[in-house]
N, C-alpha and C positions, 0 to 999 in steps of 0.2 A: 167553188172558190173563185174561178175566173169570172163568172157572172157578177159575183159580189164586188170584185175589184173593178170591173169595167163600168159598173154603175155605183161606184163608191159614194156613199152619202157624205155630204159636207158636214164637218164638225164645227160647231160654233167655237171660235178661238178667242182668247182674251188677248187684246193687243199689247197689254202691259207685260204679260208673262210668257206667252206662247210664241217663241221665235225658233221654230223647228227648221232645220236644214236637212231633214230626212223624212221619209214617209211617216204619216202619223195616223193612218186608219188601219185598224186590225184586219188581218186577212179573213178571219172567221166572223160570221154574223152572230154575235152573242150580246145580249143585253149587258150593259155596264162596261163594255169594251169600246175603245176609241173609235168613233165614227158610227157606232151602232147603239147609241144611248137613247133612252126615251126622254120625253119632255120633263118628266118627274126627276129622272137622273141628272139631266142638265141643270135643273133647278137646285139639286143638292150639291152639285159641283160649285155653283155660284154661292150657295149658302155657306158651305164649308170654307171656301176661300175668303168670303167676307168676314166670317167669324174669326178666322186666323189673322186677317189684317187688323181687325179691331183689337186683337191682343198683341199687336206689334210685330207680327211675322210678315216678311216681305220677300223671302227667298224660297225656292222650290215650290212655288204655288201654281205652276203651270198645270194645264188641264190633264195631261197624262199622269202626272204625279198625284193630283187630286183623285183621279179615278182609281189608281192603284190602292190608295188608302181607303177609299170608299168600298171597293170590292172586298178588301181584306176584312172589313167590318160589316159586310152585308148591307151596305148603303145606309147604315145607322150614322147620321151626321155627328151626333154627340160622341159616339165611340170612336169614329174616325178622327175627330178633332183631338180627342184624348191621345190616340195613338200617334198622331202627327206631332203634338206638343212634346210627348215623351221622347220621340225620336229626335227632335231638335235639341232638347235638353241633353240627351245622350251625346249627340254630335258635338255639342259645345264642350263637353267635359272629357271625351274619350281621346286618349293619345297624347295628353299633355297640353301645354299652352297652345292656343289656337284651334284646339279640337281636331275634328276629322278634316276640315278644310285645309288646315296647315299640314296635317300628317300626310295626306296624299301628295302634297307638293315636295315634302322633304324626306320621307321615309326611305332608308337604304337598308335593304335586307341582305347585308353583306355575307351573313352566315348561311344563306339559302342553299348553296351547293352541298354543304355538310349536313344541314337539316334534311335535305331531300334524300340522302342516303337511307334515312329511316322513315320518312313520311313525305312522299311526293304529293304536292297539291298544286295543280296547274290548269290553265286554260290552253286548249289546243284545237285550232281549226273549228269546223262547224258540222252540225248534223244535216240530215237531208232537207230539213226545213229552213236551214240557214242560220240556226241559233248557235251561239258559242257553246263548245263542249268543255265542261269542267270535270277534271279527273282527280280522284283521291285514291291512293293505294296504301292500305293499312297493314299489309302483311309483315313489314319490317319495323313496326313501331317499337321503340325502346325509349321510354321517357327518361330513364336514368341517364342514358347516353346523350339524349337530345338536350336535356337541361344542363349539360356541361358545355353545350354549344350555344344555346339560346335560352329563352324563358317563355313561359306560357303567355305572358303579356305581349312579347314581341311576335309570337306566332299569331295571336289574335289581331295585333296591329297589321301584320302582313295580310291577313284575311280581309280586314276592312279596306285596306288599300286596293286589294284586288276587286272587292265589291264595287268600290268607287269607279274603278276602271271598266267594270261591266256596264255601269250606268253611262259612262263616257270615258273612252271612245268606242268600246267594243260593240254594244248594241246599236248605236247609231250607224256605225260602219256596216254591220251586218244587215241592217234595214236598207241601207242604200244599195247594197249588192243584191239583196232579194227583191227590191222594188216594192216592199211592203213593210209595215211596222212589225218589228220583233221586240218583245219586251221580256222574254224569258230565256232560260238556259237549259241545256241538256246535261244532266249530271250523271257521272259514272263513279260508283264507289266499289272498289275492288277489295274483297275480303279474303283473297287468297292468302293462306298462311295464318289467318287470324283464328286464334283459339280463345277460350274464355279469359285466360290470363291477360292477353293483349287487349281484348275488348274492354276489360275492366280498367286497364292502364289508361286508355285514351278516352274513357267515358266522360270524365269531368270536362276535358277540353272540348269534346264534341258537343256536350250539353251547352256549354257557353257559346260555342260557334253557332249552334242551331238557334239559340235564343236571339243572337244578333241578327241572323238571317230573317227569322220570322217577325221580329218586333220592329226592325229598322230598315229592312229591305224587302217589303212585302210584295207578293205577286211576281216573284222572279223565277219560280220553279216551273219549267215546262214539262220535263220528264226526268225521272230518277230511276236509273238502273243499278240495282245492287247485285253485283256478279260474284261468282264463287261463294255464294252465301253458305255459311257453315250449316251442318246438320241441326235441325230444330229451329232454324231462323224463320222459316215460313210459318211454322206453327205459332211461334211467338207473335209474328206480324199479324196473323189472322185474328189474334185476340186484341192487339193494339189498334188495328184499323177500325174497330168498333167505336173508338173514341175520336177518330179523325173525321174531318170533313170529307164527304164522298167525292168531291171534286179533287181533293188532294190524293185520296186513295187511288183514283183512276190514273194518276200520274206516276205511280210507283210500281216498278216491275222487279220482283224478287226472282233471281235466276241462280241456278247452281253452276256447276263446272261446264255444262253444255250450253253456255249462254250465247255463243258466237252468232248463230243464225238470227236470233231475235235482235241482238245488239246491232249487227251489221245491216239489218233492215232499217234501222234508224240512223246509224252513222256510217257513211261510205268508208269502205276499206282503206282508201287512200288518205282518209282523214283520221284514221284510228291507229295509234301506235302499234307496232308489231307485237309488243309484249302483251297486248290485249286482244290479239287476233286479227289486227289490221295489217296494212302493208306500208304504213308510214315509218320512215326512219330518218328523222332530221339529223343533219351532220353534227349539230351541237347537242343533240339529245332532245327528244320531243318535249321533255319536262322543262327545258330551258329556252325553247325556241319562241314561244308566244306567237306562233303562226296563226294567221287569220285575216279576215278582211280589214281589221283595224291596223294592219301593217302594210296594206296594199295602198299605194298612193292614189289609185283610182277611186277608192272609197273612204280612205281615212282623212279625218280633219282634226286639227288640234283640239284637245279636250279643254273643258273650262278651267281645269286646274293648271293648265300650261300657260294661262294668261297671268300677267303680274297681279299679285295680291292687291297692290295699290300702285299709285303713280310713281312711288319711290322704290318699289321692289321689282326685281327681275325674277320671274318664275324659275323654279328648279325643274328641269325636265327629268322626271322620275323614271329612269329606264329600268327594265327588269334586270336583276342581277343574275349571274351565271358563272360557269367555270372560267370564262374568258373575260377580259376587260371590255367594257362597252364604252364607246365614244359618246359623250354627252351631246345630244342634238341641240339645235338652236331653239327648239320649241316653236312657239308662234302664238300669235294672238288670234283667237277665233273670231271670225266676223259675226257680229250680231245681226242676223238677217230677220226681216219681217217674215211672218208666217206666210207660206205659199199655200195655194189650194192643193188638195190631194191630186187633182188631175195634173197640175204642173209638176209636182214632185215625181209622180209615177212616170211621167213622160221622160224625165231626164235620168231617173234611176234605173240602171239595167235590171231586168228581171232575172 
């Protein structure tokens, strides 16, 4: 990995769309990944972008985004175009007027502390590779009680807002700290206390959430640890994995109650909540802390959604909600910088 980074290939950037202020070459040398593309793959990036421009699209056409959609469809340009257009149509209609772009600016999940008593879902620090860690704990799910507090629609809206925050500012901040491009997350799903009745309760929601992840936020899964998996889960997965892409299967780890050794090999104990076998105990509760490089002034920069939507609007700084009141920050306008070479970025970004 070190050799690959020291001799990082230069990626051809598009001056119109590629304004990265973080490392943009993938640490692993794999075809189709940023900085390691073939001439044919570069041509398909150009072809996809041109086709989308011709159909009136002019946002989210940067090279990293184009490559994610192309990888998700095995570099079939027509299928990638279809996926991108469907994603943009969904973004426009999801979450009410203004779509996803407005939702991430304005959403306030004020009922979050109450919902989390039944279904904690949160990002917390990073794994050993520097990626954001996402945690879900399904053991106390009670939809009857939860739907007296919130709705399935608002739960999905919160999920989408968090996905947007993964894109910016979480992954860029993690990339700056790691000194290399990070595009994926490490997910932990805790099934402790989950029986068939609870699993069936949350199935519809999880199905909708999974569809959003796969269809509209492609290529974001780095590793998935399913811990405290109930009896028979591994047998079911052994059947299901036959229908999954082998690359995806390699990312999934099904672990029972003795998961700690394998999980701690990926997530440092100090970054893992005590309740999951780590040593972290945030004063406000790990599920409400949102701790990570994206909160460290050394690596954090204002997200795109913190900029004013137009010259007449002031952006709403969407702070994570929790049991205590949060002071609304001043936000800030992100500087639109011209793309730097990978050598320049690696030099200034701490490893």
